Structure formats: structure tokens, C-alpha cells
BAFI-3210 file (N, C-alpha, C; in Angstrom, 3 decimals, decimal comma, padded with zeros to 6 digits):
// residues 159
n [1|2|3|4|5|6|7|8|9|10|11|12|13|14|15|16|17|18|19|20|21|22|23|24|25|26|27|28|29|30|31|32|33|34|35|36|37|38|39|40|41|42|43|44|45|46|47|48|49|50|51|52|53|54|55|56|57|58|59|60|61|62|63|64|65|66|67|68|69|70|71|72|73|74|75|76|77|78|79|80|81|82|83|84|85|86|87|88|89|90|91|92|93|94|95|96|97|98|99|100|101|102|103|104|105|106|107|108|109|110|111|112|113|114|115|116|117|118|119|120|121|122|123|124|125|126|127|128|129|130|131|132|133|134|135|136|137|138|139|140|141|142|143|144|145|146|147|148|149|150|151|152|153|154|155|156|157|158|159]
n.u [108,177|110,529|110,079|108,193|109,733|111,665|110,022|109,009|111,381|112,228|110,077|110,293|112,736|112,074|110,137|111,678|113,366|111,687|110,125|107,697|104,563|103,006|100,699|099,026|098,951|100,100|102,005|102,516|102,687|103,378|103,656|104,390|106,226|109,082|108,773|110,701|113,175|112,359|112,305|110,703|108,948|107,179|107,213|105,034|102,223|100,462|097,824|096,508|097,215|097,704|100,785|101,337|099,216|096,012|094,865|094,368|093,654|091,301|089,173|089,289|086,744|085,340|082,690|081,923|079,824|076,439|077,739|077,158|074,998|072,497|070,818|069,851|068,438|066,457|067,194|070,226|073,748|075,163|078,422|081,304|084,535|087,266|090,207|091,331|090,834|087,416|084,074|080,995|078,011|074,871|072,474|069,426|068,246|068,130|066,890|066,587|069,754|071,507|073,483|076,370|077,568|080,647|082,999|085,741|088,302|088,390|086,381|082,967|079,580|076,110|073,102|070,330|066,904|065,146|062,569|061,673|063,109|064,693|067,564|069,429|072,332|073,843|076,838|078,472|081,420|083,434|086,527|088,743|089,508|087,542|087,431|085,594|084,020|082,137|080,322|078,405|076,232|074,381|071,783|069,770|067,117|066,014|062,820|062,349|061,536|062,756|063,981|061,338|059,227|058,182|056,562|056,556|054,665|051,134|048,606|050,086|052,129|053,557|051,985]
n.v [072,485|071,153|069,528|067,693|066,353|065,139|063,428|061,759|060,548|059,266|057,544|055,927|054,674|053,246|051,532|050,050|048,780|047,044|047,907|049,052|048,055|048,076|046,869|046,229|048,458|048,942|050,513|053,668|057,298|059,991|063,380|065,575|067,381|069,288|069,950|070,361|069,324|066,907|066,167|064,792|063,403|060,412|057,006|054,366|052,548|054,863|056,844|056,048|057,239|057,077|056,339|056,621|058,103|057,977|054,894|054,478|052,580|050,774|048,042|044,770|042,819|039,602|037,790|034,778|032,971|033,477|032,172|031,467|031,797|030,603|029,211|026,276|026,053|027,376|028,200|029,338|030,055|033,187|033,982|035,805|037,032|039,075|041,113|042,319|043,172|043,743|045,091|043,904|044,442|043,597|043,796|042,782|043,300|046,091|046,333|047,012|047,333|044,578|043,013|041,037|038,067|037,957|035,617|035,120|037,634|038,043|036,586|036,496|035,757|034,774|033,100|032,805|032,852|032,750|033,290|031,765|033,514|036,280|037,958|040,738|040,807|042,879|043,793|045,424|046,604|047,810|048,962|049,199|051,856|053,226|053,006|052,192|049,633|048,088|045,338|043,748|041,063|039,231|036,858|033,880|032,140|028,970|027,407|025,505|023,499|023,608|020,946|019,311|020,394|023,003|026,019|029,230|032,244|033,111|030,592|028,291|025,769|025,277|024,580]
n.w [058,164|058,564|060,800|059,802|057,879|059,565|061,076|059,046|058,071|060,448|060,856|058,594|059,130|061,474|060,360|058,491|060,262|061,423|063,467|063,066|062,070|059,153|058,293|060,470|061,999|064,639|065,901|067,313|067,392|069,487|070,320|072,689|073,310|072,282|068,995|067,003|067,909|068,719|071,358|074,099|072,592|071,881|070,965|070,456|071,844|072,504|073,350|071,036|068,507|065,191|063,585|060,816|059,884|058,312|056,917|053,545|051,730|049,989|050,964|049,483|048,039|047,804|046,617|047,647|047,719|046,891|043,815|041,275|038,409|038,798|041,546|043,265|045,608|048,232|050,734|051,810|052,346|052,442|051,541|052,065|051,403|052,473|051,950|054,105|057,596|058,161|058,519|057,396|055,498|053,925|051,235|049,682|046,558|047,097|049,560|053,142|054,761|056,198|058,710|058,035|059,534|061,232|060,893|060,866|060,823|058,133|056,862|056,181|056,833|056,275|056,776|054,721|053,526|050,533|048,065|044,875|042,302|040,548|041,791|043,164|044,882|047,106|048,548|051,170|052,537|055,216|056,329|059,236|059,167|057,934|055,186|052,342|050,392|047,789|046,360|043,817|043,024|040,716|040,768|040,319|041,823|041,364|040,652|042,919|045,752|049,091|051,213|052,862|051,626|051,640|050,515|048,894|049,358|048,909|048,515|048,094|046,468|043,150|039,937]
ca.u [108,517|111,638|109,497|107,579|110,839|112,241|109,064|108,957|112,631|112,214|109,068|110,845|113,759|111,344|109,504|112,726|113,921|110,669|109,450|106,361|103,854|102,081|099,436|098,109|098,989|100,259|102,961|101,929|103,584|102,797|104,672|103,919|107,393|109,622|108,597|111,901|114,229|111,666|112,408|109,371|108,125|107,159|106,711|104,429|100,759|100,076|096,674|096,015|097,454|098,448|102,042|101,304|097,947|094,953|094,967|093,463|093,484|089,971|089,211|088,882|085,643|085,005|081,467|082,207|078,542|076,261|078,763|076,667|073,790|071,291|070,955|068,730|067,924|065,941|067,945|071,655|074,627|075,983|079,799|082,105|085,874|087,931|091,658|091,767|089,738|086,307|082,713|080,248|076,553|074,365|071,047|068,895|067,414|067,996|066,183|067,391|070,999|071,597|074,877|076,905|078,298|082,082|083,535|087,130|088,368|088,341|085,271|081,677|078,521|074,740|072,170|069,068|065,931|064,463|061,706|062,134|063,096|066,016|067,935|070,710|072,958|074,795|077,652|079,199|082,384|084,173|087,651|088,886|089,764|086,401|087,483|084,438|083,978|080,924|080,251|077,053|076,151|073,015|071,572|068,391|066,771|065,082|061,529|062,431|061,257|063,745|063,514|060,193|058,148|057,567|056,464|056,457|053,534|049,790|048,090|050,864|053,173|053,304|051,199]
ca.v [071,435|070,390|068,523|066,661|065,578|064,323|062,376|060,811|059,789|058,402|056,513|054,982|053,899|052,295|050,539|049,176|047,995|046,131|048,485|049,504|047,124|048,879|046,177|046,213|049,776|048,785|051,458|055,002|058,406|061,112|064,374|066,656|068,200|070,168|069,293|070,441|068,428|065,663|065,893|064,611|062,625|059,010|056,029|053,247|052,550|055,972|057,632|055,542|058,155|056,298|056,911|056,949|058,706|057,043|053,918|054,907|051,470|050,194|046,582|043,976|041,935|038,498|037,086|033,365|032,335|032,743|032,448|031,026|032,516|029,939|028,359|025,350|025,951|028,665|028,554|029,213|030,934|034,188|033,918|036,900|037,174|040,350|041,020|042,987|043,155|044,621|044,762|043,878|044,358|043,242|043,965|042,061|044,189|047,421|046,337|047,545|046,608|043,675|042,657|039,696|037,603|037,884|034,384|035,528|039,027|038,091|035,777|037,014|034,886|034,909|032,157|033,475|032,103|033,584|032,575|031,633|034,813|036,852|038,872|041,437|040,811|043,984|043,642|046,648|046,343|048,971|048,557|049,905|053,281|053,816|052,806|051,387|048,983|047,287|044,432|043,289|039,818|038,913|035,414|033,420|030,931|028,220|027,079|024,227|023,623|023,005|019,735|019,595|020,716|024,294|026,888|030,647|033,011|032,593|029,619|027,062|025,496|025,524|023,558]
ca.w [057,219|059,118|061,680|058,972|057,321|060,638|061,406|057,941|058,087|061,621|060,622|057,627|059,835|062,321|059,495|057,954|061,365|061,909|064,623|062,692|061,220|058,352|058,058|061,602|062,630|066,072|066,444|067,308|067,668|070,207|070,612|073,548|073,624|071,265|067,707|066,169|068,395|069,035|072,792|074,655|071,663|072,279|070,012|071,152|071,835|073,367|072,899|069,750|067,404|064,194|063,121|059,401|059,517|057,974|055,844|052,485|050,808|050,138|051,055|048,333|048,409|046,916|046,998|047,416|047,434|045,641|042,810|039,970|038,014|039,293|042,734|043,318|046,970|048,702|051,937|051,512|053,125|051,758|052,027|051,521|051,982|052,233|052,055|055,325|058,566|057,806|058,905|056,146|055,473|052,604|050,975|048,533|045,738|047,674|050,845|054,245|055,013|057,337|058,973|057,850|060,707|060,990|061,466|061,107|060,391|056,675|056,360|056,635|056,342|056,787|056,159|054,386|052,722|049,547|047,137|043,493|041,640|040,254|042,871|043,191|046,194|047,248|049,755|051,524|053,604|055,698|057,171|060,508|058,935|057,249|053,736|051,957|049,085|047,615|045,213|043,509|042,264|040,311|040,713|040,192|042,568|040,527|041,260|043,629|047,192|049,977|051,892|053,714|050,716|051,871|049,342|049,216|048,857|049,163|047,582|048,077|045,499|041,733|039,234]
c.u [109,640|111,113|108,898|108,653|111,462|111,316|109,020|110,209|112,635|111,221|109,588|111,909|113,082|110,732|110,543|113,343|112,900|109,909|108,043|105,754|102,797|100,728|098,496|098,167|099,121|101,232|102,429|102,952|102,819|103,907|104,043|105,061|107,773|109,584|109,859|112,972|113,689|111,861|110,994|108,440|108,262|106,618|106,199|102,925|100,257|098,929|096,135|096,115|098,269|099,676|101,949|100,016|096,950|095,341|093,950|093,211|092,121|090,078|088,770|087,825|085,490|083,734|081,680|080,938|077,432|077,311|078,398|075,375|072,520|071,628|069,687|068,224|067,493|066,643|069,420|072,434|075,354|077,380|080,625|083,472|086,436|089,428|092,215|090,603|088,671|085,048|081,885|078,748|076,144|072,932|070,698|067,957|067,153|067,204|067,094|068,633|070,886|073,061|075,176|077,642|079,775|082,622|085,014|087,191|088,292|087,154|083,965|080,568|077,159|073,887|070,840|068,176|065,201|063,571|062,324|061,990|064,521|066,310|069,261|071,187|073,999|075,512|078,473|080,136|083,166|085,303|087,732|089,074|088,645|086,443|086,389|084,602|082,659|081,032|078,799|077,136|074,691|072,880|070,075|068,209|065,713|063,855|061,575|062,150|062,410|063,148|062,387|059,026|057,495|057,501|056,287|055,159|052,206|049,402|048,942|051,828|052,758|052,549|052,094]
c.v [070,561|069,260|067,368|065,763|064,660|063,153|061,328|059,953|058,817|057,260|055,475|054,106|052,855|051,178|049,545|048,304|047,014|046,668|048,957|048,453|047,894|048,198|046,231|047,494|049,714|049,790|052,866|056,044|059,505|062,093|065,507|067,611|069,123|069,454|069,328|069,468|067,036|065,248|065,806|063,844|061,147|058,150|054,846|053,376|053,583|056,726|057,236|056,546|057,418|057,044|057,388|057,656|057,630|056,114|054,328|053,799|050,834|048,671|045,933|042,981|040,851|037,853|035,621|032,571|033,314|033,151|031,906|031,772|031,930|029,084|027,509|025,108|027,335|029,141|028,305|030,213|031,894|034,080|034,965|036,868|038,542|040,167|041,711|042,946|044,190|044,210|044,887|043,807|043,964|043,720|043,138|043,026|045,543|047,485|046,904|046,680|045,741|043,269|041,226|039,329|037,491|036,640|034,525|036,967|039,169|037,334|036,216|036,165|035,273|033,897|032,867|032,517|033,092|032,710|032,508|032,979|035,180|037,914|039,560|041,431|041,924|043,822|044,908|046,322|047,615|048,483|049,435|051,404|053,956|053,714|051,822|050,807|048,234|046,445|044,011|042,001|039,529|037,397|035,122|032,191|030,214|027,815|025,658|024,481|022,998|021,748|020,097|020,086|022,073|025,081|028,320|031,219|032,356|031,550|028,379|026,997|025,769|024,364|022,675]
c.w [057,751|059,989|060,874|058,377|058,353|060,962|060,310|057,923|059,262|061,440|059,639|058,268|060,720|061,481|058,979|059,029|061,930|063,101|064,331|061,777|060,449|058,188|059,247|062,431|064,147|066,686|066,257|067,730|068,390|070,528|071,408|073,899|072,487|069,911|066,855|066,625|068,704|070,498|073,347|073,733|071,997|071,153|070,803|071,101|072,832|072,704|071,530|068,612|066,345|063,691|061,678|058,983|059,152|056,838|054,781|051,454|051,046|050,224|049,746|048,811|047,349|047,450|046,616|047,119|047,739|044,605|041,433|039,668|038,604|040,504|042,809|044,730|047,427|049,965|051,647|052,364|052,189|052,376|051,288|052,191|051,586|052,435|053,294|056,311|058,221|058,558|057,632|056,393|054,067|052,469|049,752|047,822|046,386|048,966|051,926|054,461|056,257|057,492|058,571|059,132|060,348|061,689|061,780|060,616|058,871|056,073|057,010|056,023|056,908|056,034|055,959|053,596|051,822|048,676|045,755|042,790|041,250|041,297|042,579|044,634|046,200|048,577|049,940|052,677|053,922|056,597|058,415|060,350|058,152|055,736|053,345|050,561|048,985|046,350|045,043|042,703|041,972|040,220|040,657|041,063|041,762|041,337|041,849|045,097|047,956|050,591|052,845|052,897|050,962|050,571|049,790|048,692|049,138|048,128|047,434|046,917|044,076|041,111|038,411]
res [m|k|f|v|g|i|v|v|v|f|a|m|v|l|f|l|m|g|g|v|s|a|s|d|n|e|t|y|f|t|c|n|g|d|a|e|t|m|m|g|c|t|f|g|d|i|e|n|t|p|l|f|g|l|d|v|v|i|p|s|i|v|i|d|f|p|n|t|d|t|i|n|t|k|t|f|e|i|r|v|t|t|d|k|p|t|e|c|t|y|d|i|d|g|s|a|n|a|s|l|d|t|l|t|q|y|l|h|t|k|t|i|t|l|g|s|n|r|y|d|l|n|v|f|c|t|d|l|f|g|n|e|q|n|e|t|f|n|f|f|i|s|d|v|a|d|a|g|g|s|s|d|g|p|g|g|g|s|c]
***
């Protein structure tokens, strides 16, 4: 217990002095020496051992688009923002997951085309430490053709 107390106190001192960045986890701790005296212990980017252990904060997800109940176009861009670096996937109505493109570490997009119908968009995001979050948005695509007059399904357009 003495070692844990020393490490916690030392970590807090480093954090308060600006030596540890809690948001990007760039400072690491390795101890191959005497754990009680901390002789042989090193702080820095050694062996990628996080100083504070794992981040347990789940990412926050905002579905920026679609963001209304009804969309009037069949081809549109799914846009999702997160509050921390994540990788995101999505599915429509429980179909197989597909990756969203990561434009910045906080912005994820994908252009898709769907027919006129009601849909459930499910977005799943995972941060660097494996914390997962998901959001669902229900929307309807109205019975309009995109530019070019294309239609979905057999038999062509509507009457």
C-alpha cells in the first residue's frame, strides 16, 4: 500500500506541475527497480504504460445529420461529432456495421443513399481505451427523387 500511495502522490504532483496531460495520456510510468524507494522508476514515454491506468470516461456522441424527422433527399451525409478521439461505425435498421470516415479526431462522416422509408440510424463509437457509446436517431426519407430522376426498386417511380 505504501508504493501505491507514493505513486498516487507523485502522479498528482506531476499533474499539478503540468507534467502529465490527463486528456491525451502522453506521460507514462515504468518501474523496474525498487518499488518502495522508487529507485529505477522512470517517468516518460517508456513502453506505453499509462500513468493513470485506463480512461473509463465514455465518449459523448452527437448525430449532427440527419437531425430532423424527415429528409427530402435520398443521398446525404451522415455527420457525427464526439467529445474525444474515437473510431465510429454505423448501421441502418440493424444491418451490418460500416465504418464512418474520420475527418478529424472528433468528426466522422459517410455519404449514403437510401430509398423512401423510415429508418433507424445507430452510431457506435469507441475511444482509444475501448470505452463505447452508441446513439440512435429515427428519420424518414420522403418520396422524392434526387436530381437525375432516379427511382428505387423494380418498376420505376411512383404514380
